[in-house]
N, C-alpha and C positions, 0 to 999 in steps of 0.2 A: 181350171176346165171340168168342161160337161163329163159325169159319165154314166155311164147306165148298169145298177144294181146287175150284179150275176146270177141270184136268184128273183129277185120281185119285177127286177127291169124296171124299177123305178128311176128318175132322171136326181143324179144330187150332184153337186160340185167340190171339188180336188179336186190336186196340183199334179202335175206330173211330179214323181219322183226319176228322173232318171232311167238310168239302164237298168234298174230294178224297178222298174213302173211294172212291166210283165209279170211279176212276181209280185202283188199286193193283190193279195183283194178285196174285187173293188164292190165292197157291200155299203147298204145304205145304212145297218147301221145293227145292234149286237143280236136281233134276232134272224135276217138273212146272214150275218155269219153262223148262231148255228146252223141253220140248214143250211149254208154251203158245206161244213165242215159232216155233216152229216148223209150228206148224200153220194158222198164216195164209199170204194167198198172198202171193208177190210184190209187192211194187206197179206200178203203173204210174205210173214218176216223168216223167215225159213233159212235166208241165206245170210242176213245179218247179225252181228255179235253181236252178242249181250255186254253191255257198256255198265260199269258202275259209277257213277257222278262224286265228287269230294261231297255231296251230301246238300250243298246251298249253290242260292243261282249267285253268276257271274255280275248281273246289273239288277240296277233296280229296277229297271222297262222286264225284263224278266222276271219277277217278282211281282209284278203290278200285271202281266201278260196270265202268267197261274193262277190268280186268286181270279181275274176276269171269266178266265175258262170254269175256272172250278164252280164260282158262282150260274155258270149256264146247266149246269149237273152234265161237264162233258168230261170222260177219261184224259188224264191231261199225265204225260210222262216227260219228265225233265233227261234229256238226255241218253237217252233210254238205250242207240242200239249205234257201231259204229258199223262204217259202210266203205269196205275196201276200194278202192278208187285204184284204173286198170294201174296206176306206175303203181300201183303201192304202200298210197299213201292214205289216210282214212278219213272220213267223214264223219262228223258227229251233231246231226239238227240238232237244235234245241230243246226243241220240242215234240210229240208224235202225240196226238191232240184226237178222240174217241178211235185209239186203233187206226186210223185210214189217213191221215196228212199230217205231215210233217208240219214247223213250221220252226224261221229263223226271226229272232227278234234281238234288231240290232239300231242302238244309238247312232257311232258313227261305223263305218266300214275302214279297217284296214289292210290295205293291201290286199296281205298273203287271205284275212279272209275273205275279200273280195275273191281273189283265185282261186280259192277252195270250193267257195258257193257256185260259182259257172262254172267251174266242172264236174262240179255234181249236178249238175242243170247237165250239162252237156253229155256225159253220160249216162245220168238216170234218168232220160227223161220222160220215161210210163212212172215214174214215182210223184205222186201229187208236192210239192213243198211251195212255202206262201212265205211272204216277207211281211213281219210286223215291224212297221220302224213308229217312233213313235206320233206321228201324223195317225198313225194308222190306229193307234192306241187309243189317242183320244177320239175319233169318229164310236170307237165302240164301248167307251163308257170307261175303260182303265186305266184312265190316269186321274190320279188327285188334286 
């Protein structure tokens, strides 16, 4: 399918990602990805609970995304916050990039992860969050 870049409005070819397609950053390349991230204002994180992760990434995709974002010289924080959901559960986005945008990096969604992501988006529509899958990681040049 043909998409229009959210930043430069250039047309580019991509695939529909199903239910999470609306959460994929529709950008044509690394420069536009950087511009998209830096276009968001800094988040007010005062209501978020600081979270310390185990110290290592949970997937190769997360590692590649981190390397990619660092090459763009954007601040990149892994599992920095946990956010309380109305039902008392917590959601921990994979990355906060540029202190302004959350990213969830996924290869395969399990049922629980998909449900938590959807609940987070439904309950916090004002918080910018994007999904990075293998296809998007390849578009950005973050795949070996």
